[in-house]
N, C-alpha and C positions, 0 to 999 in steps of 0.2 A: 807740489800743489800750487796752482796759480789762480788766485782769486782776487777780485778788486777789493781794496781795503777802504772801509769808512774811516776817514782821517780822525774822527773824534772817538772812535772806539778804543776801549781800554780793557785789557784782560788782567785780572788780579788773581794771584795764587798765594793763599795765606794758610795759616794753621800753626800748630805747635812746633816747637823745636824738635829736630830729629826725625821728621816725618817724610822727608824726601821732596821738599818744595823745589829746590834748585834743579835737581835732576829732571823733574817734571817740566819745569820752566824751560830748560834747554831743549827737551824733546818737543814741546809744543812750539817753541820758537823756530825750530827746524821745519816743522810741518806747516806752520802758518805765517811764514815770512816775518818773524818777529825779532825784536831785540829786548833785552831785559833791563829793568831798573830795580836795583836792590832796595828793599824796605826793611833794613835790619840796623837797629841802633848800635849794635856792637861792631858789626862789620864795616861801619862807616869810617872807623878809625884805622889809620896806617899803623902797621906793626902789631895789631891785635889780630893774629891770624889763626893760630892753632886752637885756642880755647873758645873762639867764636865760630869754629867750623867753616871758616872762609876757605872754600875749596878752590884755590888758585894755583896749586902746586904744578899742574900741567898746563897752565894758561900763560898768556902773554899780555903785557901791558902795552897799549897802543895809544898813539896820539890822535886826537880827532882831526879830520881834514881841515876844519877851521875851529877856533876856540870858542866854545860857548862860555858865557860869563860864569866863572867858578867851576867849570867842567872842561878840563883840557885833555884828560886821559880816561880810558876805560880798560877794563880787563876783557880779554877774549878767551872763552872756554869752548872748545869744540866748534870753533869758528862763529860762535854767537857772542856778540858784545854784551857786557854786563856793566852798567853804569852805577856810580855811587858806592863802589867798594873803594876804600882808601881815599875818601873825599875830605877827611878832616885829620889834622895833626893830633896826636894823642894828648898833647898838653892843652888843647883848646876845649872850651865848652861848645857844645853843639846842640841847637834847639830844634824843635819841631818846625818852627817858622823857617829856619835855614834849610831844613830838609825839603819843605814844601817848595821853596824857591829853586833849589837845585833840581829836584825831581821834575817839576813842571818844565824847566828848561830842557832836561833830558828827554822828556816826553815830546816836547815840541820838535826837538832835533830828530828824534826817531821818526816822527810823522813827516818831517821835511824830506826824508830820504825814502818815503813811501813804504815804511815798515809798520808793523803792529807793535805798540808798546805793551810790554808784559811786566807788571809789578810783581815781584817775588819777595816774600819776607813775612816775618811774624810780629813785627812791631805795629801793634794796632793803631797807635796814634799817628804814625807815619801814613798808614793807609787811609785812616779817617781824614787826614788833612787833604787828601787828594779827591775824596768823593763827597765831602761835606764842607760847607762854608763855616769854618771854625773861627768864632769871634776872637778867641784868645791869641790867634796868630798875629793879630794887630797890636798886641801888647808887648813892647820891647822889654828886654831885661833891665832891671833896676839895680845897678851895681852898688849904690849906697845901701839899699835895703839888704842886698845879699851880704855885704860886708858886715852890716850890723847884726845879722842873724846867724852868721856862719859858726859862731861859738856856742849857740844854743843847742840843747839836746833835742832829740826827736820829740820827746814828750812835751817840752816847752813849746816847740813849733806847732805841735798838734793843738795845744790849748789856745794859742794865738789864732790859728785857723778856725777853731771852734767858736771863738767870739765873733770872728768876721763872717763866717758862713757855716752855721751849725748844721744845715742840711747836707752840705758837701762833706763836712768832717765826719758826720755819722755814717756816710755811705762808704767810707774807706775801709779796706780790709787791713789785717794786721801788718802785712808787708808794706802797704802804702803808708800806714801810720808811722813806720820806722824808717822810711826813706827820706832823709833830711833834704836832699836836693829837690825832690818832688814836692815836699811840704813847703819849702821856701818859694817854689814857683807858684804853687796854689795861693800862697799868701800874697805874692806879688800880683797875681791876677785879681784876687779879691780886693786889693787896695787900689786897683787901677780902673780907669775908665777906658773901655775898648776904643782903639783908634780904628780908622778905616782899614778893613781887611784887604788882602790882595784879591784881585779879580778871581772869582771861583774858577776851578778847573771846568773845562767844557763838559766833563762827565757828571758834574754835580747834580744830584737828584734826577738823573736820567738813567733808569735801569735798563733802557733799551740799548744804550751805548756801552754800558759797563757790565761785564760778566765777572762775578767774584766767586772763585772756587776755593774751598777749604778742604784740606786733607786731614784725616783723623785715623785713629786705630783704637782698638780696645785698650783700656788702661794698662793691663799687665804687659801687653806687647810693647806699648809705647814706653812704659817705664823701663823695660829691659833694653830697648833700643838706646835710650838715653844713657843708661849705665854703661853699655858697651862702647858708646861713642866717647864717653869721658875716659874710660880706660885706654882707648886708642889714642886720644889726645895727649894723655900723660906719657904714653910710650913715644909719641911723636916729638915730645919736648916742650909741653906746655909750661912746665916749671922753669925750664931754661929760657923760654921766651919772656916770661915775666921778669926773670933776673936780668935779662938783657935790657928790657925797658927801664928798669930801675937804675941800671948802670948808665943809661943814656939820659938820665935826668928826669924821667917821668916819676912822679911821686904818687903815693897812695891817695893824696888829696885831689888829684886830677879826676875830672869827670870820667874819663876813659877807664881809669882803674877802679871805678865803682861798678863796672860792668860785671855781670854774672860770669863766673869762671876766672875772675881776676881778684875781686875783693875778698873772696874766701881764703886766698893764700896769704893775706897780710899777717895773720897770727903765726902762720908757719915760718914766714921770713923773719919774724920777730922772736922766734924761739918759743912761742906759747902753745903751739899745737904740732902734732906729728904729721907726717905726710899722709899716713893712712886716715887719720881723723879728718884732715882737710879734704881728701878725696870723697870720703863718706858724706861730709857736709855739702860739698859741691853737688853730688848726685841728688841729695835731698832737695837742695835749692833749685836745681835745674828741673827736677820733676814738678816741684811746686809752681815754677814759672810756666811750664807746659800746661798745667791745669788752668792757670789764670788766662793763658792765651785762648784755650778752648772756651772758657766762660765768656771772654771778650767777644770772640767772633760769633758765638751762638746767640748773642744779643741782636745781631743783624739779621732780619728776616730775609734779606736778599741774597745771603750766602748759600751756595749750593754745596752740599757735603758729599765727600767720597771717602769710603773706607779703604785704606791701602791693603787690607787683608782680603778684600774681595778680588778673586782671580780675574774678574772682568773689569776691574777698576780702570786700567789704562784705556781700554776700548770705550768704556762709558764716558770717561773724561773727554777723549778725543771726539766722540760723537757729539757731546754737548757743546764743545767749543766750535766744532764745524758748523752746527746748526745756527749758532749765534753769529759766527763769523760771516756766514753767507746770507744772513738775513738782510732785508732791505729796510728795516725799521729806522726811522729818523736819519735817513741817508743824506750825507752831505755831497757837495760837488767834488 
């Protein structure tokens, strides 16, 4: 298919874990002259491959023709480049602001070679940073605050946040109330005065230029798909991968190891839980995460939803993208 590309257009494919976003992204990239930018906070880390569903087994890591700042390599799957897989070392902390900077550079590079940028992933904050002007991106990490609070419990951090921003604290769900890293970041933001934010993405607040598609499935089917994926990942060597990371100096205290699919294994490695108990807990947590993702994306009225159990779903998605792709709305030179 050969169609002129609006250089400011952006296609986003989002939705819960295990629903087939990457496969759809690759298919659409082939049909609409596109390249993919990952929006996955787990797959951003090098070495976190199996338990993140990072499907690079049949791919090749390639060097960019010229180095973008912070982006030197990309993975290629089925001849389609995918950027921001393996963009951070597992011992590093990685923020939404860092993602925004790298993702916008990747998008600019894709547009420079006359391709359509396609964002694929389920990390809502990453996607939000690209389509909204998020004030908190301008607030840098406060290392002294983080050091002072790292020994506090999640409950203590929640109480501190409640005093600083009661409305925000009351809006958190149980998972968010128990996530120490995110609580510390929210305290950090609440105690800071926003600095100038990066220039907003050219797609910000322009629904004519951005098409956001989310995949979904009935709960029982999605839950079963997630459970089967986890069983497959265990067979592929998820436990051995974690053991290798630990042997290479990555600790349970690193941000990467707080990722879903990794943190659940800490009690197992410390002899406090069996393998079966750990797998069961992982499946439960992964399913809970998928439901939170659905809730997040359903809050955005601009998202178009497609049920993967509908036999006409691939054709319906392709037709929707084609109509948007060929539209002349807000056309640039």
